[in-house]
Structure formats: C-alpha cells, structure tokens
TORKOL-4160 file (C-alpha; in steps of 0.2 Angstrom, whole numbers, padded with zeros to 4 digits, m for minus):
214
<pt num="1" X="0018" Y="m0283" Z="m0191"/>
<pt num="2" X="0016" Y="m0271" Z="m0206"/>
<pt num="3" X="m0001" Y="m0267" Z="m0201"/>
<pt num="4" X="0004" Y="m0263" Z="m0183"/>
<pt num="5" X="0017" Y="m0251" Z="m0189"/>
<pt num="6" X="0004" Y="m0242" Z="m0200"/>
<pt num="7" X="m0007" Y="m0240" Z="m0185"/>
<pt num="8" X="0006" Y="m0233" Z="m0174"/>
<pt num="9" X="0012" Y="m0220" Z="m0188"/>
<pt num="10" X="m0006" Y="m0216" Z="m0192"/>
<pt num="11" X="m0009" Y="m0212" Z="m0173"/>
<pt num="12" X="0007" Y="m0202" Z="m0172"/>
<pt num="13" X="0002" Y="m0191" Z="m0187"/>
<pt num="14" X="m0016" Y="m0188" Z="m0180"/>
<pt num="15" X="m0008" Y="m0182" Z="m0164"/>
<pt num="16" X="0003" Y="m0170" Z="m0172"/>
<pt num="17" X="m0011" Y="m0163" Z="m0184"/>
<pt num="18" X="m0023" Y="m0161" Z="m0170"/>
<pt num="19" X="m0011" Y="m0152" Z="m0159"/>
<pt num="20" X="m0003" Y="m0140" Z="m0171"/>
<pt num="21" X="m0014" Y="m0139" Z="m0186"/>
<pt num="22" X="0001" Y="m0138" Z="m0197"/>
<pt num="23" X="m0005" Y="m0145" Z="m0213"/>
<pt num="24" X="0004" Y="m0161" Z="m0209"/>
<pt num="25" X="m0012" Y="m0171" Z="m0214"/>
<pt num="26" X="m0011" Y="m0164" Z="m0232"/>
<pt num="27" X="0007" Y="m0171" Z="m0233"/>
<pt num="28" X="0002" Y="m0187" Z="m0225"/>
<pt num="29" X="m0011" Y="m0189" Z="m0238"/>
<pt num="30" X="0002" Y="m0188" Z="m0252"/>
<pt num="31" X="0012" Y="m0203" Z="m0244"/>
<pt num="32" X="0007" Y="m0220" Z="m0249"/>
<pt num="33" X="0010" Y="m0229" Z="m0233"/>
<pt num="34" X="0008" Y="m0246" Z="m0241"/>
<pt num="35" X="0023" Y="m0242" Z="m0252"/>
<pt num="36" X="0035" Y="m0239" Z="m0237"/>
<pt num="37" X="0046" Y="m0253" Z="m0230"/>
<pt num="38" X="0045" Y="m0258" Z="m0212"/>
<pt num="39" X="0062" Y="m0250" Z="m0209"/>
<pt num="40" X="0055" Y="m0234" Z="m0217"/>
<pt num="41" X="0039" Y="m0235" Z="m0206"/>
<pt num="42" X="0050" Y="m0238" Z="m0191"/>
<pt num="43" X="0060" Y="m0223" Z="m0194"/>
<pt num="44" X="0045" Y="m0212" Z="m0197"/>
<pt num="45" X="0037" Y="m0218" Z="m0181"/>
<pt num="46" X="0053" Y="m0215" Z="m0171"/>
<pt num="47" X="0054" Y="m0197" Z="m0178"/>
<pt num="48" X="0036" Y="m0194" Z="m0174"/>
<pt num="49" X="0039" Y="m0200" Z="m0156"/>
<pt num="50" X="0054" Y="m0189" Z="m0155"/>
<pt num="51" X="0044" Y="m0174" Z="m0161"/>
<pt num="52" X="0030" Y="m0178" Z="m0149"/>
<pt num="53" X="0043" Y="m0179" Z="m0134"/>
<pt num="54" X="0051" Y="m0163" Z="m0140"/>
<pt num="55" X="0035" Y="m0154" Z="m0140"/>
<pt num="56" X="0030" Y="m0161" Z="m0123"/>
<pt num="57" X="0046" Y="m0155" Z="m0116"/>
<pt num="58" X="0043" Y="m0138" Z="m0124"/>
<pt num="59" X="0026" Y="m0137" Z="m0117"/>
<pt num="60" X="0033" Y="m0141" Z="m0099"/>
<pt num="61" X="0046" Y="m0127" Z="m0101"/>
<pt num="62" X="0032" Y="m0115" Z="m0107"/>
<pt num="63" X="0021" Y="m0119" Z="m0092"/>
<pt num="64" X="0036" Y="m0116" Z="m0080"/>
<pt num="65" X="0039" Y="m0099" Z="m0089"/>
<pt num="66" X="0020" Y="m0095" Z="m0087"/>
<pt num="67" X="0021" Y="m0099" Z="m0068"/>
<pt num="68" X="0036" Y="m0088" Z="m0067"/>
<pt num="69" X="0027" Y="m0074" Z="m0076"/>
<pt num="70" X="0012" Y="m0076" Z="m0065"/>
<pt num="71" X="0023" Y="m0075" Z="m0049"/>
<pt num="72" X="0032" Y="m0060" Z="m0056"/>
<pt num="73" X="0015" Y="m0051" Z="m0060"/>
<pt num="74" X="0009" Y="m0055" Z="m0042"/>
<pt num="75" X="0025" Y="m0047" Z="m0035"/>
<pt num="76" X="0023" Y="m0032" Z="m0046"/>
<pt num="77" X="0005" Y="m0030" Z="m0041"/>
<pt num="78" X="0010" Y="m0031" Z="m0023"/>
<pt num="79" X="0024" Y="m0019" Z="m0025"/>
<pt num="80" X="0013" Y="m0007" Z="m0034"/>
<pt num="81" X="0000" Y="m0008" Z="m0019"/>
<pt num="82" X="0014" Y="m0005" Z="m0007"/>
<pt num="83" X="0020" Y="0010" Z="m0016"/>
<pt num="84" X="0002" Y="0017" Z="m0017"/>
<pt num="85" X="0000" Y="0015" Z="0001"/>
<pt num="86" X="0017" Y="0023" Z="0005"/>
<pt num="87" X="0013" Y="0038" Z="m0006"/>
<pt num="88" X="m0004" Y="0040" Z="0002"/>
<pt num="89" X="0004" Y="0039" Z="0019"/>
<pt num="90" X="0017" Y="0052" Z="0014"/>
<pt num="91" X="0004" Y="0063" Z="0008"/>
<pt num="92" X="m0005" Y="0062" Z="0025"/>
<pt num="93" X="0011" Y="0065" Z="0035"/>
<pt num="94" X="0016" Y="0080" Z="0023"/>
<pt num="95" X="m0001" Y="0088" Z="0026"/>
<pt num="96" X="m0008" Y="0085" Z="0008"/>
<pt num="97" X="m0021" Y="0073" Z="0013"/>
<pt num="98" X="m0032" Y="0069" Z="0029"/>
<pt num="99" X="m0023" Y="0059" Z="0042"/>
<pt num="100" X="m0031" Y="0045" Z="0052"/>
<pt num="101" X="m0025" Y="0035" Z="0067"/>
<pt num="102" X="m0027" Y="0033" Z="0085"/>
<pt num="103" X="m0024" Y="0049" Z="0095"/>
<pt num="104" X="m0030" Y="0061" Z="0108"/>
<pt num="105" X="m0041" Y="0077" Z="0109"/>
<pt num="106" X="m0036" Y="0090" Z="0121"/>
<pt num="107" X="m0048" Y="0105" Z="0125"/>
<pt num="108" X="m0041" Y="0120" Z="0133"/>
<pt num="109" X="m0053" Y="0132" Z="0141"/>
<pt num="110" X="m0045" Y="0149" Z="0144"/>
<pt num="111" X="m0054" Y="0161" Z="0156"/>
<pt num="112" X="m0055" Y="0179" Z="0151"/>
<pt num="113" X="m0041" Y="0190" Z="0158"/>
<pt num="114" X="m0030" Y="0175" Z="0160"/>
<pt num="115" X="m0012" Y="0179" Z="0158"/>
<pt num="116" X="m0003" Y="0167" Z="0147"/>
<pt num="117" X="0013" Y="0167" Z="0138"/>
<pt num="118" X="0013" Y="0170" Z="0120"/>
<pt num="119" X="0021" Y="0153" Z="0116"/>
<pt num="120" X="0011" Y="0141" Z="0127"/>
<pt num="121" X="0003" Y="0133" Z="0112"/>
<pt num="122" X="0020" Y="0131" Z="0104"/>
<pt num="123" X="0026" Y="0121" Z="0119"/>
<pt num="124" X="0010" Y="0110" Z="0119"/>
<pt num="125" X="0012" Y="0106" Z="0101"/>
<pt num="126" X="0031" Y="0103" Z="0103"/>
<pt num="127" X="0028" Y="0091" Z="0117"/>
<pt num="128" X="0016" Y="0081" Z="0106"/>
<pt num="129" X="0028" Y="0080" Z="0092"/>
<pt num="130" X="0042" Y="0075" Z="0104"/>
<pt num="131" X="0030" Y="0061" Z="0110"/>
<pt num="132" X="0028" Y="0054" Z="0093"/>
<pt num="133" X="0013" Y="0064" Z="0086"/>
<pt num="134" X="0011" Y="0062" Z="0067"/>
<pt num="135" X="m0001" Y="0077" Z="0065"/>
<pt num="136" X="m0009" Y="0091" Z="0074"/>
<pt num="137" X="m0024" Y="0102" Z="0071"/>
<pt num="138" X="m0031" Y="0116" Z="0082"/>
<pt num="139" X="m0049" Y="0120" Z="0080"/>
<pt num="140" X="m0049" Y="0111" Z="0064"/>
<pt num="141" X="m0034" Y="0120" Z="0057"/>
<pt num="142" X="m0021" Y="0107" Z="0052"/>
<pt num="143" X="m0003" Y="0113" Z="0056"/>
<pt num="144" X="0008" Y="0112" Z="0041"/>
<pt num="145" X="0027" Y="0107" Z="0042"/>
<pt num="146" X="0031" Y="0125" Z="0043"/>
<pt num="147" X="0018" Y="0129" Z="0056"/>
<pt num="148" X="0019" Y="0143" Z="0069"/>
<pt num="149" X="0007" Y="0148" Z="0083"/>
<pt num="150" X="0007" Y="0163" Z="0094"/>
<pt num="151" X="m0005" Y="0168" Z="0108"/>
<pt num="152" X="m0011" Y="0186" Z="0111"/>
<pt num="153" X="m0026" Y="0195" Z="0120"/>
<pt num="154" X="m0036" Y="0179" Z="0122"/>
<pt num="155" X="m0033" Y="0173" Z="0104"/>
<pt num="156" X="m0022" Y="0160" Z="0096"/>
<pt num="157" X="m0015" Y="0164" Z="0079"/>
<pt num="158" X="m0012" Y="0148" Z="0069"/>
<pt num="159" X="m0008" Y="0147" Z="0051"/>
<pt num="160" X="m0014" Y="0164" Z="0048"/>
<pt num="161" X="m0031" Y="0161" Z="0057"/>
<pt num="162" X="m0037" Y="0169" Z="0073"/>
<pt num="163" X="m0044" Y="0156" Z="0085"/>
<pt num="164" X="m0054" Y="0158" Z="0101"/>
<pt num="165" X="m0056" Y="0148" Z="0117"/>
<pt num="166" X="m0060" Y="0134" Z="0119"/>
<pt num="167" X="m0044" Y="0128" Z="0109"/>
<pt num="168" X="m0047" Y="0110" Z="0103"/>
<pt num="169" X="m0031" Y="0101" Z="0099"/>
<pt num="170" X="m0033" Y="0085" Z="0089"/>
<pt num="171" X="m0017" Y="0075" Z="0089"/>
<pt num="172" X="m0014" Y="0059" Z="0079"/>
<pt num="173" X="m0002" Y="0048" Z="0088"/>
<pt num="174" X="0000" Y="0036" Z="0102"/>
<pt num="175" X="m0012" Y="0043" Z="0115"/>
<pt num="176" X="m0004" Y="0038" Z="0131"/>
<pt num="177" X="0013" Y="0044" Z="0126"/>
<pt num="178" X="0007" Y="0061" Z="0121"/>
<pt num="179" X="m0004" Y="0062" Z="0137"/>
<pt num="180" X="0011" Y="0058" Z="0147"/>
<pt num="181" X="0022" Y="0072" Z="0139"/>
<pt num="182" X="0008" Y="0084" Z="0143"/>
<pt num="183" X="0008" Y="0080" Z="0162"/>
<pt num="184" X="0027" Y="0081" Z="0165"/>
<pt num="185" X="0031" Y="0090" Z="0181"/>
<pt num="186" X="0030" Y="0108" Z="0179"/>
<pt num="187" X="0026" Y="0105" Z="0161"/>
<pt num="188" X="0013" Y="0114" Z="0150"/>
<pt num="189" X="m0002" Y="0107" Z="0158"/>
<pt num="190" X="0004" Y="0112" Z="0176"/>
<pt num="191" X="0008" Y="0129" Z="0169"/>
<pt num="192" X="m0009" Y="0132" Z="0161"/>
<pt num="193" X="m0018" Y="0126" Z="0176"/>
<pt num="194" X="m0009" Y="0138" Z="0188"/>
<pt num="195" X="m0018" Y="0152" Z="0178"/>
<pt num="196" X="m0035" Y="0145" Z="0180"/>
<pt num="197" X="m0035" Y="0136" Z="0163"/>
<pt num="198" X="m0047" Y="0121" Z="0162"/>
<pt num="199" X="m0040" Y="0106" Z="0152"/>
<pt num="200" X="m0050" Y="0091" Z="0146"/>
<pt num="201" X="m0043" Y="0076" Z="0136"/>
<pt num="202" X="m0050" Y="0061" Z="0127"/>
<pt num="203" X="m0041" Y="0046" Z="0121"/>
<pt num="204" X="m0048" Y="0040" Z="0104"/>
<pt num="205" X="m0045" Y="0024" Z="0095"/>
<pt num="206" X="m0047" Y="0033" Z="0079"/>
<pt num="207" X="m0046" Y="0051" Z="0075"/>
<pt num="208" X="m0045" Y="0060" Z="0058"/>
<pt num="209" X="m0038" Y="0077" Z="0055"/>
<pt num="210" X="m0040" Y="0086" Z="0038"/>
<pt num="211" X="m0027" Y="0091" Z="0026"/>
<pt num="212" X="m0019" Y="0108" Z="0027"/>
<pt num="213" X="m0027" Y="0123" Z="0019"/>
<pt num="214" X="m0012" Y="0129" Z="0008"/>
C-alpha cells in the first residue's frame, strides 16, 4: 500500500513540474517520502489532485476567454471593414473619389443654330437625380454637390468649363428608372427633340465616373 501511495505522489509531482516548471522538483527532492506516514502521503496526494483539478479548471476558463477574444477580434475586424467601405462610399458620393455602379450614358447632339433654353441641362440632371442617380458627369466633368450648368450659344458651361456638342452625360444609378424619367411626356427629351436635337442612350451594367476637380 505504501509503495502505491509513493507512486501516486511521484506521478502527481511530475505532472505539476512538467506543466509549470515552478521548481517543485527541487522541493520534492528535499522531502524524504519514505519518512512520511500513509496519512501524510494521502494528504499530499489529495492536495496534488486538488491543485491539478484547479489548474485544469483555470485552463478551461482561459480557453473560453481566448475564444471570446478571438470572436471579439473578428467582430472588430468586420466592423473596421464595414467602416472602411462606408467611408469609401461616402467619398464616392461626395465627389472626392471615383464612383462606380450600373448606369446610363446619354449623348445629346445639338445641331448648329438650334434654339435651346439655357437650363435644359439643369432639367436633365435634376430628372436624373430625382430618379435616384448617385452621380453625374458631363463630357468627363463630374458634377459637384454644388453643381451648376447653363447653356449659351451652343456651349454648355459646367463647373467653370465650356463644353461643346455632343454632350455626353454619364449617370450612375438604376438605368431603367433614369431613362423613364427622361422620357416623361413633354419632358426634357421631348422638348430637345422638338428643336432637332438627336439623343442616344446606352444602358450599362457598370459605369465609372471620375472624382471632381476641386
């Protein structure tokens, strides 16, 4: 019986030493196990088992905390990605970065001498925005949030630039909705065509307009 207790205690001590390297082996070497009674050995063995169980419980708690930290880290990474994507989208919509999406290209060919009102382009662009357009450029000039356009003597003045026919409107947004807004009865397309203006349109699954020239 005494030899069995000695074996159990020795195994317990080896487990503790190998797991934590706490110098327990040095203390064990100073103890003469043969001098201990069976009750002392039993108490030492019980304490060793209690310590092992306590450490195993602590290990389980630490593993759970590690899982929680990994989950939290994943959530933070996901949130950071969403914020980055949102900032990029806001930059695109605010004209500070290129904007890409489905859209429509409208080409307006104005014949020489055609009499057009100064604000026909304003009406066209407003119709596009009313139909959900996210961004518009004219002849590669991106309209800023404070855009303004006026037509005079065959030229379209946009963002301080003088543009000549044909006028190419690249509009990012839902193509069918934007096109429907242009073809409203007595709408902008009808009015332009009365004055001999030729209009072409092309629906595009992907269209990119450049950032504004501030």
